[in-house]
C-alpha positions as CSV (number, residue, x, y, z in Angstrom):
1,M,144.0,-112.2,-89.1
2,T,143.4,-113.7,-92.6
3,L,139.9,-114.3,-93.9
4,A,138.4,-116.1,-96.9
5,K,134.9,-117.1,-98.0
6,T,133.2,-119.5,-100.3
7,R,129.7,-120.9,-100.4
8,S,127.7,-124.2,-100.1
9,V,124.1,-125.2,-99.9
10,S,122.0,-126.5,-97.0
11,L,119.1,-128.8,-97.9
12,V,115.8,-128.9,-96.0
13,G,113.6,-131.5,-97.6
14,V,113.9,-130.7,-101.4
15,E,114.6,-127.0,-100.8
16,G,118.1,-125.6,-100.8
17,F,119.4,-122.6,-99.0
18,L,122.7,-120.8,-99.8
19,V,125.2,-120.9,-96.9
20,D,128.3,-118.7,-96.7
21,V,131.3,-120.6,-95.5
22,E,133.8,-118.2,-93.9
23,A,137.2,-119.2,-92.5
24,A,139.4,-117.0,-90.3
25,I,142.9,-117.8,-89.0
26,T,143.7,-116.1,-85.8
27,S,146.1,-116.4,-82.9
28,G,145.2,-118.8,-80.2
29,V,145.2,-122.5,-79.4
30,P,145.8,-124.4,-82.7
31,G,142.7,-126.3,-83.9
32,L,139.5,-126.0,-86.0
33,H,136.4,-124.5,-84.4
34,L,133.2,-124.9,-86.4
35,V,130.2,-122.7,-85.7
36,G,126.8,-122.2,-87.2
37,L,124.6,-125.0,-85.7
38,P,126.3,-128.0,-87.3
39,D,125.0,-131.5,-86.7
40,T,127.1,-134.5,-85.7
41,V,128.1,-135.4,-89.2
42,L,129.1,-131.9,-90.0
43,S,131.0,-131.5,-86.8
44,E,133.1,-134.4,-87.8
45,A,134.2,-132.5,-90.9
46,R,137.2,-131.1,-89.0
47,D,138.8,-134.6,-89.0
48,R,137.9,-135.4,-92.6
49,V,139.2,-132.0,-93.8
50,R,142.4,-132.2,-91.8
51,A,143.3,-135.6,-93.2
52,A,142.3,-134.7,-96.7
53,I,144.5,-131.6,-96.7
54,F,147.5,-133.5,-95.4
55,N,147.0,-136.2,-98.0
56,S,146.7,-133.6,-100.7
57,D,150.3,-132.5,-100.0
58,E,149.2,-129.2,-98.3
59,D,150.2,-127.9,-94.9
60,W,147.7,-127.5,-92.1
61,P,147.8,-124.0,-90.6
62,N,149.2,-124.4,-87.1
63,R,147.0,-121.7,-85.7
64,H,143.5,-121.2,-84.5
65,V,141.0,-121.6,-87.3
66,T,137.3,-120.6,-87.0
67,V,134.9,-121.7,-89.7
68,S,131.5,-120.0,-89.7
69,L,128.4,-121.2,-91.5
70,F,126.1,-118.3,-92.2
71,P,123.2,-117.8,-91.5
72,A,124.2,-119.0,-88.1
73,S,120.6,-119.6,-86.9
74,M,119.9,-122.2,-89.6
75,P,120.7,-125.7,-88.5
76,K,122.9,-127.5,-91.0
77,R,123.6,-131.2,-91.5
78,G,125.5,-133.6,-93.7
79,S,128.9,-133.9,-95.2
80,N,128.4,-131.9,-98.4
81,F,130.0,-128.9,-96.7
82,D,133.4,-130.6,-96.5
83,L,134.8,-129.3,-99.7
84,A,133.7,-125.7,-99.1
85,I,135.3,-125.8,-95.6
86,A,138.6,-127.1,-96.9
87,V,138.9,-124.6,-99.7
88,A,137.9,-121.6,-97.5
89,L,140.4,-122.7,-94.9
90,L,143.2,-123.0,-97.4
91,A,142.3,-119.7,-99.0
92,A,142.5,-118.1,-95.5
93,A,146.0,-119.7,-95.2
94,E,146.8,-118.1,-98.6
95,V,147.4,-121.5,-100.2
96,V,145.0,-120.5,-103.0
97,P,143.9,-117.0,-104.0
98,A,140.9,-116.0,-101.9
99,R,139.4,-114.2,-104.9
100,S,139.4,-117.4,-107.0
101,C,136.9,-119.2,-104.6
102,A,134.8,-116.3,-103.3
103,G,132.1,-116.6,-106.0
104,L,132.0,-120.4,-106.1
105,V,129.4,-122.7,-104.6
106,M,131.1,-126.0,-103.5
107,I,129.3,-129.3,-102.8
108,G,131.1,-132.5,-101.9
109,E,132.3,-134.8,-99.2
110,L,136.0,-135.4,-98.6
111,G,137.6,-138.8,-98.1
112,L,140.6,-139.0,-95.8
113,D,142.8,-139.5,-98.9
114,G,141.6,-136.3,-100.5
115,R,139.1,-137.7,-102.9
116,I,135.9,-135.8,-103.4
117,R,133.0,-138.3,-102.9
118,A,129.5,-138.1,-104.3
119,V,126.7,-136.8,-102.1
120,Q,122.9,-136.9,-102.2
121,G,120.8,-133.9,-103.2
122,V,123.2,-132.3,-105.7
123,L,120.4,-131.4,-108.2
124,P,118.3,-129.4,-105.7
125,A,121.5,-127.8,-104.3
126,V,122.6,-126.6,-107.7
127,L,119.0,-125.4,-108.4
128,A,119.1,-123.4,-105.2
129,A,122.5,-121.9,-106.2
130,S,121.2,-120.9,-109.6
131,Q,118.1,-119.3,-108.1
132,S,120.3,-117.3,-105.8
133,G,122.2,-115.9,-108.7
134,C,125.3,-118.1,-108.5
135,R,126.7,-119.2,-111.9
136,T,129.5,-121.5,-111.0
137,V,129.3,-124.6,-108.8
138,V,131.9,-127.2,-107.9
139,V,130.6,-130.8,-107.5
140,P,132.1,-134.3,-107.2
141,H,132.9,-135.9,-110.6
142,A,130.3,-138.6,-109.9
143,N,127.6,-136.0,-109.6
144,A,128.6,-133.9,-112.6
145,A,125.9,-135.3,-115.0
146,E,123.2,-134.6,-112.4
147,A,124.4,-131.0,-111.8
148,R,124.5,-130.2,-115.5
149,L,120.8,-130.7,-115.8
150,V,120.4,-127.2,-114.3
151,P,120.6,-124.7,-117.2
152,D,122.8,-121.6,-117.2
153,V,125.1,-122.9,-114.6
154,D,128.8,-123.6,-115.1
155,V,129.6,-127.0,-113.5
156,V,133.2,-127.7,-112.4
157,S,133.6,-131.4,-111.5
158,A,136.6,-132.5,-109.4
159,R,137.8,-135.9,-108.4
160,T,140.3,-134.9,-105.7
161,L,140.9,-131.9,-103.5
162,R,144.4,-131.6,-104.9
163,G,143.0,-131.4,-108.5
164,L,140.6,-128.6,-107.4
165,L,143.4,-126.7,-105.8
166,C,145.5,-126.9,-109.0
167,L,142.5,-125.5,-110.9
168,L,142.1,-122.6,-108.5
169,R,145.8,-121.8,-108.7
170,D,145.8,-122.0,-112.5
171,E,148.2,-124.9,-112.4
172,P,148.2,-128.1,-114.6
173,P,145.9,-130.8,-113.2
174,P,147.4,-133.9,-111.6
175,V,148.2,-136.7,-114.1
176,E,145.4,-138.9,-112.7
177,E,142.8,-136.2,-113.4
178,A,143.9,-135.2,-116.9
179,E,141.7,-137.6,-118.8
180,E,138.7,-136.2,-120.6
181,E,135.3,-136.4,-118.9
182,P,132.6,-138.3,-120.6
183,A,130.0,-136.2,-122.4
184,L,126.5,-136.0,-121.0
185,G,123.8,-137.4,-123.3
186,G,120.5,-136.0,-124.2
187,R,118.6,-134.4,-121.4
188,F,115.0,-135.3,-122.0
189,A,113.2,-138.1,-123.7
190,V,111.0,-136.5,-126.3
191,G,108.0,-138.1,-128.1
192,R,106.0,-141.2,-127.4
193,K,107.2,-143.8,-124.9
194,E,108.5,-147.1,-126.2
195,T,106.8,-150.0,-124.4
196,P,109.3,-152.4,-122.8
197,S,109.3,-155.7,-124.6
198,D,109.0,-157.8,-121.4
199,V,106.0,-155.9,-120.0
200,D,102.9,-155.3,-122.1
201,L,99.2,-154.9,-121.5
202,A,98.6,-157.6,-124.1
203,D,99.9,-160.1,-121.6
204,V,96.7,-159.7,-119.6
205,R,94.0,-162.3,-120.6
206,G,90.5,-161.1,-120.4
207,Q,89.6,-158.4,-117.8
208,A,88.2,-156.0,-120.4
209,D,86.7,-153.7,-117.7
210,A,90.0,-153.6,-115.8
211,R,91.9,-152.8,-119.0
212,R,89.5,-150.0,-119.7
213,A,89.9,-148.7,-116.2
214,L,93.7,-148.7,-116.7
215,E,93.3,-146.6,-119.8
216,I,91.1,-144.1,-118.1
217,S,93.5,-143.9,-115.1
218,A,96.5,-143.3,-117.4
219,A,94.6,-140.6,-119.5
220,G,93.4,-138.6,-116.5
221,G,95.7,-139.6,-113.6
222,H,92.8,-141.2,-111.6
223,H,93.3,-143.5,-108.6
224,L,92.4,-147.2,-108.9
225,Y,91.2,-149.9,-106.6
226,F,91.2,-153.5,-107.7
227,S,89.6,-156.2,-105.5
228,G,89.4,-159.9,-106.3
229,P,90.7,-163.4,-105.5
230,P,94.4,-164.3,-106.0
231,G,95.4,-165.0,-109.6
232,C,92.8,-162.7,-111.3
233,G,95.5,-160.3,-112.5
234,K,95.4,-157.4,-110.0
235,T,99.2,-157.1,-109.7
236,M,99.7,-157.8,-113.4
237,L,97.4,-155.0,-114.4
238,A,98.9,-152.5,-112.0
239,E,102.5,-153.2,-113.2
240,R,101.4,-152.5,-116.7
241,L,99.9,-149.1,-116.0
242,P,103.3,-147.3,-116.4
243,T,103.5,-148.7,-120.0
244,L,100.5,-146.5,-120.9
245,L,101.9,-143.3,-119.6
246,P,103.8,-140.7,-121.8
247,P,107.3,-139.6,-120.7
248,L,107.6,-136.8,-118.2
249,E,107.6,-133.3,-119.3
250,P,111.0,-131.5,-118.8
251,E,109.8,-129.6,-115.7
252,S,108.2,-132.7,-114.1
253,A,111.3,-134.7,-114.9
254,L,113.5,-132.3,-113.0
255,E,111.0,-132.2,-110.1
256,V,111.0,-136.0,-109.9
257,T,114.8,-136.3,-110.2
258,T,115.2,-133.7,-107.4
259,I,113.2,-135.9,-105.0
260,H,115.2,-139.0,-105.9
261,S,118.4,-137.1,-105.6
262,V,117.6,-136.1,-102.1
263,A,116.6,-139.7,-101.2
264,G,119.7,-141.1,-102.9
265,T,117.6,-143.4,-105.1
266,L,118.7,-142.1,-108.6
267,P,119.3,-145.1,-110.9
268,P,123.0,-145.7,-111.6
269,G,124.1,-144.0,-114.8
270,Q,120.8,-142.1,-115.1
271,P,121.1,-138.5,-114.0
272,L,117.6,-137.7,-115.1
273,I,114.4,-139.6,-114.5
274,S,112.4,-139.1,-117.7
275,Q,109.8,-141.8,-117.2
276,P,107.0,-141.8,-114.6
277,P,108.3,-143.7,-111.5
278,F,106.6,-146.9,-110.2
279,Y,106.9,-147.4,-106.5
280,A,105.5,-150.4,-104.7
281,P,106.4,-150.5,-100.9
282,H,105.9,-153.7,-98.9
283,H,102.8,-153.9,-96.7
284,T,105.1,-153.8,-93.6
285,A,106.0,-150.2,-94.4
286,S,105.6,-147.7,-91.6
287,R,103.8,-144.4,-91.7
288,V,107.1,-142.5,-91.9
289,A,108.2,-144.7,-94.7
290,M,105.0,-144.0,-96.5
291,V,104.7,-140.2,-96.1
292,G,108.2,-139.2,-95.2
293,G,109.8,-137.8,-92.1
294,G,112.7,-138.7,-89.8
295,S,114.3,-137.3,-86.7
296,G,115.7,-133.8,-86.3
297,R,116.8,-132.2,-89.5
298,T,117.2,-135.5,-91.4
299,L,113.8,-135.3,-93.0
300,Q,113.5,-137.7,-96.0
301,P,110.8,-138.1,-98.6
302,G,108.6,-141.1,-98.3
303,A,106.9,-143.5,-100.8
304,V,104.3,-140.9,-101.7
305,S,107.0,-138.5,-102.8
306,L,109.2,-141.1,-104.5
307,A,106.1,-141.9,-106.6
308,H,105.5,-138.2,-107.5
309,R,104.3,-137.9,-111.1
310,G,104.1,-141.7,-111.3
311,I,102.4,-144.7,-109.7
312,L,102.2,-145.7,-106.1
313,F,101.1,-149.3,-106.0
314,L,99.9,-150.9,-102.7
315,D,99.5,-154.6,-103.1
316,E,97.6,-156.4,-100.4
317,A,96.4,-153.0,-99.3
318,P,94.3,-154.3,-96.3
319,E,97.5,-155.7,-94.8
320,F,99.0,-152.2,-94.4
321,Q,98.6,-150.6,-91.0
322,H,95.4,-148.6,-90.7
323,G,97.2,-145.4,-89.8
324,T,99.6,-145.9,-92.7
325,L,96.7,-146.1,-95.2
326,D,94.8,-143.1,-93.7
327,A,98.0,-141.0,-93.9
328,L,97.5,-141.1,-97.6
329,R,94.3,-139.0,-97.5
330,Q,96.0,-135.6,-97.2
331,P,98.6,-136.2,-100.0
332,L,95.8,-137.4,-102.3
333,E,93.9,-134.2,-101.8
334,E,96.7,-131.6,-101.7
335,G,99.4,-133.2,-103.9
336,R,102.1,-132.6,-101.3
337,V,103.3,-133.6,-97.8
338,R,104.3,-131.2,-95.1
339,I,106.5,-132.7,-92.4
340,C,106.6,-130.7,-89.2
341,R,109.2,-131.3,-86.5
342,A,110.4,-129.2,-83.6
343,E,113.6,-128.5,-85.4
344,G,112.0,-127.5,-88.7
345,T,109.5,-128.1,-91.5
346,A,109.9,-129.6,-94.9
347,T,107.5,-129.9,-97.8
348,F,107.7,-132.7,-100.4
349,P,105.7,-132.9,-103.6
350,A,103.4,-135.9,-103.7
351,R,101.1,-135.9,-106.7
352,F,100.8,-139.5,-107.7
353,T,98.3,-142.0,-109.0
354,L,97.4,-144.5,-106.3
355,V,96.6,-148.1,-107.2
356,L,95.3,-150.4,-104.5
357,A,94.9,-154.2,-104.8
358,A,93.1,-156.3,-102.2
359,N,91.9,-159.9,-101.7
360,P,88.3,-160.3,-100.6
361,C,89.3,-162.1,-97.3
362,P,92.4,-163.0,-95.2
363,C,92.5,-166.6,-96.4
364,A,92.8,-165.5,-100.0
365,A,91.1,-168.5,-101.4
366,A,91.2,-168.7,-105.2
367,K,87.5,-169.6,-105.3
368,Q,84.8,-168.3,-103.0
369,I,83.6,-171.9,-102.4
370,D,86.9,-172.7,-100.8
371,C,86.9,-169.7,-98.4
372,T,87.0,-170.6,-94.7
373,C,86.4,-167.1,-93.4
374,A,83.2,-166.2,-91.6
375,P,81.1,-163.4,-93.0
376,G,82.1,-161.1,-90.1
377,I,85.8,-161.7,-90.8
378,R,85.3,-160.9,-94.5
379,R,83.5,-157.7,-93.7
380,K,86.1,-156.7,-91.1
381,Y,88.9,-157.4,-93.5
382,A,87.3,-155.3,-96.3
383,T,86.8,-152.3,-94.0
384,R,90.5,-152.1,-93.1
385,I,90.6,-149.7,-96.1
386,S,88.6,-146.9,-94.6
387,G,85.6,-145.3,-96.2
388,P,87.2,-141.8,-96.4
389,L,90.2,-143.3,-98.2
390,L,87.9,-145.2,-100.6
391,D,85.9,-142.0,-101.2
392,R,89.1,-140.5,-102.7
393,I,89.5,-143.4,-105.2
394,D,88.1,-142.6,-108.6
395,L,87.9,-146.1,-110.1
396,K,86.9,-149.2,-108.2
397,L,86.5,-152.6,-109.8
398,E,85.8,-156.1,-108.5
399,L,87.7,-158.6,-110.6
400,T,86.9,-162.2,-111.3
401,P,89.2,-164.9,-112.6
402,A,89.5,-165.1,-116.4
403,S,87.4,-167.7,-118.1
404,R,88.8,-170.7,-120.0
405,A,88.0,-169.0,-123.3
406,E,89.8,-165.8,-122.2
407,L,92.9,-167.7,-121.1
408,R,93.1,-169.4,-124.5
409,Y,92.5,-166.1,-126.4
410,D,95.3,-165.5,-128.9
411,L,97.6,-162.7,-127.8
412,E,97.9,-161.4,-131.3
413,F,94.4,-160.1,-131.1
414,A,94.8,-158.4,-127.7
415,E,95.5,-154.6,-127.7
416,T,99.2,-153.9,-126.9
417,S,100.4,-151.1,-124.5
418,K,101.6,-149.1,-127.5
419,V,98.1,-149.1,-129.1
420,V,96.4,-148.0,-125.8
421,A,99.2,-145.5,-125.0
422,E,98.4,-143.8,-128.4
423,R,94.8,-143.2,-127.3
424,V,96.0,-142.1,-123.8
425,L,98.3,-139.5,-125.4
426,D,95.6,-138.2,-127.7
427,A,93.2,-137.8,-124.7
428,R,95.9,-136.1,-122.7
429,E,96.6,-133.6,-125.5
430,R,92.9,-132.9,-125.7
431,S,92.6,-132.2,-122.0
432,L,95.8,-130.1,-122.1
433,K,94.3,-127.9,-124.8
434,R,91.2,-127.4,-122.7
435,L,93.3,-126.6,-119.6
436,S,95.8,-124.4,-121.5
437,D,94.8,-121.2,-119.6
438,T,94.9,-122.9,-116.2
439,P,97.7,-124.2,-113.9
440,W,96.5,-127.8,-114.2
441,R,97.8,-130.4,-116.5
442,S,95.3,-133.3,-116.1
443,N,91.6,-133.7,-115.2
444,S,92.5,-135.2,-111.8
445,E,94.2,-132.0,-110.8
446,I,91.2,-129.7,-111.2
447,P,90.0,-128.5,-107.8
448,G,86.4,-129.2,-107.0
449,P,85.2,-125.5,-106.9
450,E,86.7,-124.8,-110.3
451,L,85.3,-128.1,-111.7
452,R,81.8,-127.2,-110.7
453,R,82.2,-123.6,-111.9
454,R,84.0,-123.9,-115.2
455,F,83.5,-127.5,-116.3
456,V,79.9,-128.3,-115.7
457,P,78.2,-130.7,-118.1
458,S,74.6,-130.2,-119.3
459,G,71.7,-130.9,-116.9
460,E,70.6,-133.8,-119.0
461,A,74.0,-135.4,-118.8
462,M,74.1,-134.9,-115.1
463,R,70.8,-136.7,-114.4
464,S,72.3,-140.0,-113.1
465,A,74.7,-138.2,-110.8
466,D,71.9,-135.9,-109.5
467,D,69.8,-138.9,-108.7
468,A,72.6,-140.6,-106.8
469,L,73.1,-137.4,-104.8
470,Q,69.4,-137.3,-104.0
471,R,69.4,-140.9,-102.8
472,G,72.5,-140.2,-100.6
473,T,74.6,-142.9,-102.3
474,L,77.0,-140.2,-103.7
475,S,78.9,-137.6,-101.6
476,A,80.0,-134.1,-102.6
477,R,83.6,-135.4,-102.9
478,G,82.4,-138.3,-104.9
479,L,80.6,-136.0,-107.3
480,D,83.8,-134.2,-108.0
481,R,85.6,-137.5,-108.6
482,I,82.9,-138.6,-111.0
483,L,83.0,-135.3,-113.0
484,R,86.8,-135.6,-113.4
485,V,86.5,-139.2,-114.6
486,A,83.7,-138.2,-116.9
487,W,85.8,-135.6,-118.6
488,T,88.6,-138.2,-119.1
489,I,86.1,-140.6,-120.6
490,A,84.9,-137.8,-122.9
491,D,88.5,-137.0,-123.9
492,L,89.1,-140.7,-124.8
493,A,85.9,-140.7,-126.8
494,G,86.6,-137.4,-128.6
495,H,83.5,-135.6,-127.1
496,D,83.6,-131.9,-126.5
497,E,82.0,-132.4,-123.1
498,P,80.8,-135.3,-121.0
499,E,77.6,-136.9,-122.2
500,A,75.1,-138.9,-120.2
501,D,76.9,-142.2,-121.0
502,D,80.2,-140.7,-119.9
503,I,78.9,-139.6,-116.6
504,G,77.0,-142.9,-116.1
505,G,80.2,-144.8,-116.8
506,A,82.1,-142.7,-114.3
507,L,79.4,-143.2,-111.7
508,G,79.5,-147.0,-112.2
509,L,83.3,-147.0,-111.9
510,W,83.2,-144.9,-108.7
511,S,80.6,-147.0,-106.9
512,A,81.7,-150.5,-108.0
513,G,83.9,-152.7,-106.0
514,R,83.2,-151.0,-102.7
515,P,83.3,-153.3,-99.6
């Protein structure tokens, strides 16, 4: 019996687990037997591997081949094991030296012609290999830039199985693979974000309160709720919120890129997502599409995870299914989603800024005088966004259409995104300095108990909030929200701690615009 081993990675959510791929050639009925709880896609690897080996001018061993995926008790899925299976099989057949592939981690799907095709989830797979102590990984050429984002790992990119076998045998590469690979550009965007020329906050006419709310949201990561008739600028404002945000920090950029790598939504030619994502699902999105899930082991991230470290914008929020909206409550509190199925559990990061936009009634009349909805219908429509969800929204505003004078206001005098982004960055740096000895990066991330223990304003400044608690118009959760926003307003104003006006402003933004 001849035996060879290499390695691959199994993904569960955004977590990777190292898998030993062992191949043994024994006497018996010729064929390939795959063990180790493979799914349907992985079980079909025997046909892909066989055709790829034949089309790479190699001989298929005419004996019984057993390929074991260890640990055997862990269910495995996907086609990213194809390359490891093929190389382990050929090493067992002594086509390539077994020692040359024993320490390698191989990720890639095989085409029938022997090409190595790109797969999803390469970044988390390489991260898992690195954390397990592996230092060399083999990936498809199309995934090379993504894999090289992981430091201290040697990445070998291959276009075809034949080319990889030549490398393992220390032979010259095939002619078609001899060309030089393009160099990977800079890894991280450093410094202040350049505002896109076609989207700018200066495009918004009027809406001074809403512009101020956007600035506070960007500075502290606070959730927003805009209500108002069509045409008042709700969507326009939400789409300009990303222009106020600074680039992602290196650690956050890798985290965001990992999620999009698993989901297969990485932008073409962009191995690293360095800017906060903006995700706006349609109101017909299901609960699974919103929070993630799927059947069996095919657990995929949802909209809340695709918006991680960025913006999740729900336009026409009352039109979403009630259960879909309420499913947001847990991610808003915990910053992650835990998907549990009988076959396994996956955890996806989901720390995002939620922006809701809603019309006051189903008919969406531009003027209230033209509304044909009865008062009961208007109340019912407004309450489709539940109270517990609204209780988790920090900033609520009811917008009115811009006046004639505001519409004619010269854009040259309106503040641009670049100007506001400078203030946002200064406020973030001030909060980062205050939170330097904590695990939190923004005011919105501070837990309630720590907020009330370590970051309590003076009694005089808290008077308006205490009065609201006494009247019962403010909940305990609402108090935490107000304190977080008050710290952000203080950071924007350059105050050492929130003053009475800062807390009063935060209270007004929390209680305004409620249905």
